N, C-alpha and C positions, 0 to 999 in steps of 0.2 A: 504494500500500500504506500503510494507516494505521499510525501508530506503535503503536497498541494491538495490531494484527495482528502486527507485527514482534516486539513483546515477547512475545506469546502463543506465537508459533512458536519464538522463541529459548528460552523457558522449557521448552517441550515437548521441544526438542532436548536441552537441558541435563539435564532429568530422565531422558531416554532414555539419555544417556551415563552418568549415575550408576547407573541400573538395570543397564546392561550391565556396567559395571565391578564393581558389587556382586555380580552374578550370577557373573561370572568368578572373583572372589575367594572366593566361598563355594561354588563348584562347583555352582551352581544354573542349569542350562541353560535352564529355563523363564523365569527372570527375565532372563537374558542375552538371550534371543530377544525378550522383551517390550521390552527397552530398544532393541534394534535396530529393532523395528517402530515404536516411538515416534519414533525419529530419522528413519526413512523417511517417516513420516506428516508430520512437521514439514517435511522437505525438499520433499515434494510440495506442501504448502500454500504454502511460500515460492515455489516455481516458479509455481504458479497465480496468486499475487498479482503476481508480476513480469510474467506474460503480461497480466493485467488492466491493469496500469499501462502496459504498452507500447501497448495499444489506446486508452487514455485520451488519450495524447499526440497 
């Protein structure tokens, strides 16, 4: 997993957390759900990169 991929995934995860918390604070269910989806996508990408790394070794 390249450092740029790690940074990109961490950024996507962090922005998802911000969206989720902002949505919760403003009672905006759509924004909250969008934040959870962003986090899930980042986690899937991280898992995929880890699998790729495992096969490289």
